C-alpha positions in Angstrom: -23.2 -122.4 -104.8 -24.0 -125.0 -102.2 -26.6 -123.2 -100.1 -30.2 -122.3 -100.4 -29.8 -119.4 -97.9 -30.9 -115.9 -99.2 -28.0 -113.7 -100.3 -28.3 -110.0 -99.2 -26.9 -107.5 -101.6 -27.9 -104.1 -100.2 -27.7 -102.4 -96.8 -30.3 -103.5 -94.3 -31.3 -102.7 -90.7 -30.9 -105.6 -88.3 -34.1 -104.9 -86.4 -37.6 -103.5 -87.2 -38.0 -99.8 -86.2 -39.0 -100.8 -82.7 -35.5 -102.1 -82.1 -36.9 -105.3 -80.5 -37.8 -107.7 -83.3 -35.6 -109.1 -86.1 -36.2 -107.4 -89.4 -37.3 -110.1 -91.8 -35.3 -108.5 -94.5 -32.1 -109.0 -92.4 -32.4 -112.8 -92.6 -29.7 -114.1 -94.9 -26.0 -113.7 -95.6 -23.9 -111.3 -97.6 -20.3 -111.1 -99.0 -19.6 -107.8 -97.3 -20.9 -106.3 -94.0 -24.3 -104.8 -94.9 -26.3 -105.1 -91.7 -26.8 -102.0 -89.5 -27.1 -102.6 -85.8 -30.2 -100.8 -84.6 -30.8 -103.0 -81.5 -33.1 -101.2 -78.9 -33.0 -101.8 -75.1 -33.9 -105.3 -74.1 -33.5 -106.3 -70.4 -29.6 -106.0 -70.5 -29.6 -108.8 -73.2 -27.9 -107.0 -76.1 -24.4 -108.3 -76.8 -21.9 -106.5 -79.1 -18.3 -107.4 -79.7 -15.4 -107.1 -82.1 -12.8 -109.9 -81.7 -9.5 -109.8 -83.6 -6.7 -112.4 -83.8 -3.5 -112.2 -85.7 -2.1 -115.7 -86.2 1.5 -116.5 -87.2 3.4 -119.8 -87.2 4.8 -119.2 -83.7 2.4 -116.9 -82.0 -1.0 -115.3 -81.7 -2.0 -111.8 -80.8 -5.7 -111.1 -80.1 -7.8 -108.4 -78.8 -11.5 -108.0 -78.0 -13.7 -105.0 -77.4 -17.2 -106.0 -76.1 -20.3 -104.3 -74.8 -22.7 -106.7 -73.1 -25.1 -104.1 -71.8 -24.2 -104.4 -68.1 -20.5 -103.5 -68.7 -17.8 -103.1 -71.3 -14.6 -105.1 -71.7 -11.4 -104.6 -73.7 -8.3 -106.8 -73.7 -5.1 -107.8 -75.3 -3.7 -111.3 -75.3 -0.6 -112.9 -76.7 1.0 -116.3 -76.6 4.3 -117.8 -77.9 3.6 -121.3 -79.2 7.3 -122.4 -78.9 7.8 -121.4 -75.3 4.3 -121.5 -74.0 4.7 -118.0 -72.6 1.6 -115.8 -72.7 0.4 -112.5 -71.3 -1.7 -109.4 -71.9 -4.1 -107.3 -69.9 -7.8 -106.6 -69.7 -10.0 -103.7 -68.4 -13.7 -103.4 -67.5 -15.3 -100.1 -68.3 -18.9 -98.8 -68.2 -21.2 -99.8 -71.0 -22.3 -97.0 -73.4 -20.5 -93.9 -74.6 -17.2 -94.9 -73.0 -17.2 -98.0 -75.2 -19.1 -97.5 -78.4 -18.9 -100.1 -81.2 -19.9 -99.2 -84.7 -23.4 -100.0 -85.9 -21.9 -101.0 -89.2 -18.6 -102.9 -89.3 -15.7 -100.5 -89.4 -17.8 -97.4 -89.6 -16.0 -95.4 -86.9 -12.8 -95.7 -84.8 -12.9 -97.6 -81.5 -10.9 -96.1 -78.6 -10.7 -97.5 -75.0 -8.4 -95.9 -72.4 -8.3 -97.0 -68.7 -5.3 -96.8 -66.4 -2.2 -98.4 -68.1 -4.4 -99.8 -70.9 -5.0 -98.0 -74.2 -6.5 -99.3 -77.4 -7.3 -97.6 -80.6 -8.3 -99.0 -84.0 -9.6 -97.5 -87.1 -10.4 -98.5 -90.7 -9.4 -96.8 -94.0 -9.1 -97.9 -97.6 -6.0 -100.1 -96.7 -7.4 -102.0 -93.8 -7.7 -101.9 -90.0 -4.9 -100.2 -88.0 -4.2 -101.0 -84.3 -2.2 -99.4 -81.6 -2.5 -101.0 -78.1 -0.4 -100.4 -75.0 -0.6 -102.1 -71.6 1.3 -103.2 -68.6 1.9 -106.9 -67.9 1.3 -108.3 -64.5 5.1 -108.6 -63.9 5.5 -104.8 -64.6 6.8 -105.0 -68.2 5.3 -102.6 -70.7 3.6 -104.0 -73.7 2.9 -102.5 -77.1 1.4 -103.6 -80.4 1.2 -101.7 -83.7 -0.3 -103.6 -86.7 -2.3 -103.3 -89.8 -4.7 -106.0 -91.0 -5.1 -105.5 -94.7 -8.5 -105.5 -96.4 -8.0 -105.3 -100.2 -10.9 -103.9 -102.3 -13.2 -106.8 -103.2 -12.0 -109.2 -100.5 -15.1 -111.0 -99.4 -16.2 -112.1 -95.9 -19.1 -114.1 -94.4 -21.8 -112.0 -92.9 -24.9 -113.8 -91.6 -27.8 -113.5 -89.2 -28.5 -116.6 -87.0 -32.2 -116.4 -85.9 -33.4 -118.4 -82.9 -36.7 -116.4 -82.8 -37.9 -112.9 -83.7 -36.3 -111.4 -80.6 -33.3 -113.6 -80.0 -30.8 -113.5 -82.9 -27.3 -112.7 -83.7 -25.6 -111.0 -86.7 -22.0 -112.1 -87.2 -19.3 -110.9 -89.6 -16.5 -113.5 -90.0 -13.5 -112.1 -91.9 -10.7 -114.5 -92.7 -7.4 -114.6 -94.7 -6.6 -110.9 -94.3 -2.8 -110.5 -94.4 -1.4 -108.7 -91.3 1.9 -106.9 -90.5 3.3 -105.1 -87.6 5.1 -105.7 -84.3 4.5 -106.6 -80.7 6.8 -105.6 -77.9 6.9 -106.9 -74.3 9.6 -105.4 -72.1 12.8 -105.4 -74.1 11.8 -108.0 -76.6 10.2 -107.1 -80.0 8.7 -109.5 -82.6 7.9 -108.4 -86.1 5.4 -110.2 -88.3 4.1 -110.0 -91.9 5.4 -107.6 -94.5 9.1 -108.0 -95.1 9.7 -109.9 -91.8 9.7 -113.3 -93.5 6.9 -114.4 -91.0 3.5 -114.7 -92.6 0.6 -113.5 -90.4 -3.1 -113.6 -91.0 -5.8 -111.5 -89.4 -9.2 -112.8 -88.3 -12.2 -110.7 -87.3 -15.4 -111.9 -85.5 -18.1 -109.3 -85.1 -21.2 -110.0 -83.0 -24.3 -107.9 -82.7 -27.4 -109.4 -81.2 -29.2 -111.2 -78.4 -28.4 -114.7 -77.3 -30.1 -117.6 -75.5 -29.3 -117.8 -71.8 -26.8 -120.6 -72.4 -25.2 -121.8 -75.7 -22.4 -124.0 -76.9 -20.6 -123.2 -80.2 -17.7 -124.3 -82.4 -15.8 -121.8 -84.4 -12.7 -122.1 -86.5 -10.8 -120.7 -89.4 -7.5 -120.4 -91.1 -5.5 -119.0 -94.0 -2.5 -119.9 -96.1 -1.1 -120.3 -99.5 -1.4 -123.1 -102.1 1.2 -122.2 -104.7 0.2 -118.8 -106.0 -3.3 -119.0 -104.5 -4.4 -117.6 -101.1 -7.1 -119.6 -99.3 -9.2 -118.9 -96.3 -11.4 -121.2 -94.2 -14.4 -120.2 -92.1 -16.6 -122.7 -90.2 -18.7 -123.0 -87.1 -21.4 -125.2 -85.6 -23.7 -126.2 -82.8 -25.0 -122.7 -82.2 -26.4 -122.6 -85.7 -28.2 -125.9 -85.7 -32.0 -125.6 -86.4 -31.7 -122.0 -87.4 -31.7 -122.5 -91.1 -28.4 -120.6 -91.5 -24.8 -121.5 -91.2 -21.5 -119.6 -90.9 -19.5 -121.9 -93.2 -17.5 -120.9 -96.3 -14.2 -121.2 -98.0 -12.3 -118.4 -99.7 -9.9 -118.6 -102.7 -8.1 -115.4 -103.7 -10.6 -113.3 -101.8 -13.7 -114.9 -103.4 -16.2 -116.5 -100.9 -17.9 -119.8 -101.6 -20.8 -120.4 -99.1 -21.5 -123.8 -97.6 -25.1 -124.1 -96.4 -24.7 -127.5 -94.7 -23.9 -128.1 -91.1 -20.4 -129.5 -90.7 -19.3 -132.5 -88.6 -16.7 -131.7 -85.9 -14.8 -134.6 -84.3 -12.5 -133.9 -81.2 -12.1 -134.7 -77.5 -12.9 -131.9 -75.2 -10.9 -133.6 -72.4 -7.8 -134.0 -74.7 -7.7 -130.8 -76.8 -4.1 -131.2 -77.9 -5.1 -134.3 -80.0 -6.2 -133.7 -83.6 -9.5 -132.0 -84.4 -11.3 -132.8 -87.7 -14.0 -131.0 -89.6 -15.9 -132.5 -92.5 -18.6 -131.2 -94.8 -21.1 -134.1 -95.6 -21.3 -132.6 -99.1 -17.6 -133.0 -99.6 -16.7 -129.3 -100.1 -14.4 -129.1 -97.1 -12.4 -131.6 -95.1 -9.6 -130.7 -92.7 -7.6 -131.9 -89.7 -6.1 -129.4 -87.2 -2.8 -130.6 -85.6 -2.7 -128.5 -82.3 0.3 -126.6 -81.1 -1.2 -124.5 -78.4 -4.4 -124.5 -76.3 -5.8 -121.2 -74.9 -8.0 -122.5 -72.1 -10.2 -120.1 -70.2 -12.6 -120.8 -67.4 -14.7 -118.2 -65.6 -17.5 -119.0 -63.2 -19.3 -115.8 -62.0 -22.5 -117.4 -60.8 -24.9 -120.3 -61.5 -26.2 -118.3 -64.5 -23.0 -116.5 -65.6 -19.9 -118.2 -66.8 -17.7 -119.3 -69.6 -15.3 -122.2 -70.5 -13.4 -122.3 -73.8 -10.7 -124.4 -75.4 -9.3 -122.4 -78.4 -6.7 -124.5 -80.1 -4.1 -123.2 -82.6 -2.1 -125.2 -85.0 -1.5 -126.3 -88.5 -4.3 -127.5 -90.8 -4.3 -129.9 -93.8 -7.1 -131.1 -96.0 -9.0 -130.0 -99.1 -11.6 -127.6 -100.3 -13.8 -127.3 -103.4 -15.1 -124.1 -104.9 -18.5 -123.5 -106.4 -16.8 -123.9 -109.8 -15.7 -127.4 -108.9 -12.0 -126.6 -108.4 -10.4 -128.7 -105.7 -7.4 -127.4 -103.8 -5.3 -129.5 -101.4 -3.5 -127.8 -98.5 -1.1 -128.9 -95.8 0.2 -125.7 -94.2 -2.7 -123.5 -93.3 -2.4 -121.7 -90.0 -5.5 -121.6 -88.0 -7.6 -122.5 -84.9 -10.7 -124.3 -83.7 -12.6 -123.7 -80.5 -15.4 -125.0 -78.4 -17.0 -122.3 -76.2 -19.6 -123.1 -73.5 -21.4 -119.9 -72.4 -23.9 -119.0 -69.7 -25.0 -115.4 -70.0 
């Protein structure tokens, strides 16, 4: 294993009983979600979200449910890489009981209903099941039904990034979960996964914590097949620097291999459709993303609140090495990399 980070193997509270300070026992990482969110009130600084993306060769479907203390947000987004068409819908709802995220990942269903927007998701022994309906801005009705599988024993990267005792974030990054279902917009329906002949992979990003006033991060991942093997990639940077923890790992057939080093990202923010490269100085991961679609978002609320993100989807090629020294080369992994600049 190429990390000196502490591995957590039993359930743990994120905070001390006062709900304010990070529990020292929560520092570290685990192969399954074991952290329990017991964040107490803190000047409207608590931030909780579940972000899902289902990535196929020709499209992405994503949804987020977030509670940032001052309000809640739920959305659905889709994009067709071939045509460049995109759509979806978003709603803002009061924070609190109307939008309640589980304290432990997947522990209870999440339901949001507002006007023409309805989202429900729940977990069982097979995985996570979604049903989302909405109305496009042009009046067309939209609908998604899908399942993101989670086989018994499929590992994920769960880690606390500590900036100090009161500013910290727990994240669960789950990659290489096969997905199947359909999306419909108006009269058009697209099926994916299962028997459709169109591979699709689910990605989950869970956040529970408190953040600095401004932050920049990289995040990326992907999944695909190398012969009979299934591989997954999970990596991030910038926001973890100096914390003593990383969110970097590779998966082979559901087994996670943790990378404790910071990775090197090389790309041009002003030319996001040029290749992006990621390299582990220790040699455990090297890849190039060849972009096909850039989801660019830019929101300025005030001098202290705003967001700008390039999230680029495409095909990855490169190599990974497991803790056992096995090296796998890949050239057809579907994935994404982003840079996010947040003021919050």
